[in-house]
C-alpha positions, -999 to +999 in steps of 0.1 A: -312+292-164-279+275-156-278+293-122-313+281-113-302+245-121-272+248-098-294+263-070-319+234-074-290+209-073-275+225-042-309+225-025-314+188-033-280+179-019-285+199+012-319+184+018-306+149+012-277+155+037-300+172+062-324+143+062-299+115+063-305+088+090-290+055+100-298+031+071-320+001+075-300-030+085-276-009+106-269-020+142-286+006+164-263+023+189-270+012+224-277+038+251-290+043+286-303+077+297-326+096+321-362+096+310-395+106+323-428+087+323-459+102+339-437+129+355-414+104+372-377+099+364-365+065+353-335+051+336-342+040+300-319+013+285-323+005+249-308-030+255-333-037+282-363-024+262-353-046+232-356-077+254-393-070+254-397-065+217-391-038+190-385-002+201-399+028+183-373+055+190-383+090+179-363+122+180-381+155+182-367+191+183-381+205+215-408+199+241-438+221+240-432+233+204-462+230+180-450+200+159-435+182+189-468+186+208-488+172+179-463+143+175-465+135+213-503+135+212-502+111+181-478+087+198-498+089+231-529+079+211-511+050+195-491+037+225-516+011+235-516-004+200-478-004+199-478-022+233-503-047+220-478-055+192-450-059+217-433-025+210-420+002+233-422+038+224-395+063+236-391+099+225-358+117+227-349+155+227-323+178+241-347+190+268-338+188+305-353+160+326-373+187+345-389+199+313-396+163+303-414+156+336-440+182+326-441+172+289-445+135+298-477+143+317-493+170+296-483+161+261-474+124+262-504+119+285-485+095+308-484+069+280-448+066+271-414+078+283-394+107+269-357+108+274-332+137+279-303+139+256-289+172+269-254+164+258-266+151+223-248+118+226-278+098+214-288+124+187-253+122+173-251+084+174-284+083+155-276+110+130-305+130+144-289+165+149-309+193+133-283+209+111-300+244+111-303+244+149-276+219+161-286+219+197-320+204+187-328+170+173-343+166+138-376+148+136-365+113+129-383+081+139-367+046+140-381+011+145-354-011+160-358-049+161-351-069+192-319-080+175-308-044+176-311-039+138-327-007+124-358-019+106-369+015+095-360+052+097-380+082+086-371+118+088-396+146+081-401+179+099-439+175+095-450+152+124-481+138+105-467+104+092-443+093+120-468+073+139-485+058+108-452+048+092-437+033+124-469+015+132-469-002+098-434-014+103-441-027+138-473-044+126-454-061+098-427-072+123-454-085+147-471-104+119-438-121+109-430-130+145-463-143+158-459-174+179-481-202+172-502-213+201 
């Protein structure tokens, strides 16, 4: 009985550590990196994107894996609504820019950019390294306000709630920042 409690406690601590993310209210680390949109390379700058409105920054383990494909499809379906609320969506993984050219067309459906973080600089800055496979990102989504403040972070291996959760935060932000005509 005592051993099972220790195992349960250890598992809880490991999962808490494994799913840590930058806390809400933290200043989001700035970055510029190569990205692909509709199979074409571009330079993505967080600072520049934040001038347009909030940024939904999501990390995913690897292009063309089952969960990452599902998540890319979900974000592609929601991108127009994110844009209508003034938000930019960007996905980040360790994949090469060449792989992301294909992924951006087939799975992201030409709707949003995906960025290459082959050296893991961005993943490390955002506490998004997958501890069981450190060359991959853990599935973590952030909503970053134009001020650079992290409004929301969510980590879950299951891709199902990432779009729904980030959309709710962006919607709330948009409602609070509507300009009166």
